[in-house]
Steps between C-alpha positions, in 0.01 A plus 500: 500500500404661829647329803702257291829664581482429872635170630163348584354585160804366320491172694134458404589553134774234523250259657249578224766443231584164659130407490493557124733205443325189366373285785702195389818705537406668831411166655837338427632379836836662429362833377737769626402751765468867408682771687486868416778736594528876478803460274738231388822427689804666342643162402195437280563814293840364395380161373664388177170445317358845585487726194700819544290805582191303604363467849431159645128481579490146635713193547458124531738350755528124509529194280303502177228236503652334191846471661410318819610153596379269775836486676550876497563658839301821541630760742237767435146510363421632155388863519370757257590856593302799375676836541257781581727802447627406154149404386359833617784688325456308173122471494347672197135450574292248688706379796301176518597415141868574573507285815315217327757504218787481750334215693427300184854566374657361818264201513609422142862494625399264782343272238838484327478761223812704432486873429467454122213251541325730747531783246350272232206438735437875502603541861 
């Protein structure tokens, strides 16, 4: 996709992928913010639930929606990270489709789905 590999084009694709979420999910008052980074921090590549030999394309950071409690002290907002470099390296076709899959995958984690459940959802 022409222009999609530059930062501005990639950010627009992430915003588009976010807009494809169902409205009732996007309008949740606690819906996490999206942040795209050129690559993931080194500490993220060593996470225990990362499959060996696979690049991390995105990450949800925060408390799963299903695990929250009213008396829970929050020290940081929930965030969904989308990693531009790994997505560009792993993309096998339409970059928009790849980014959308990553965004939906991480939103599913925010909603409380574990990796196996996200896989069952086709994400």
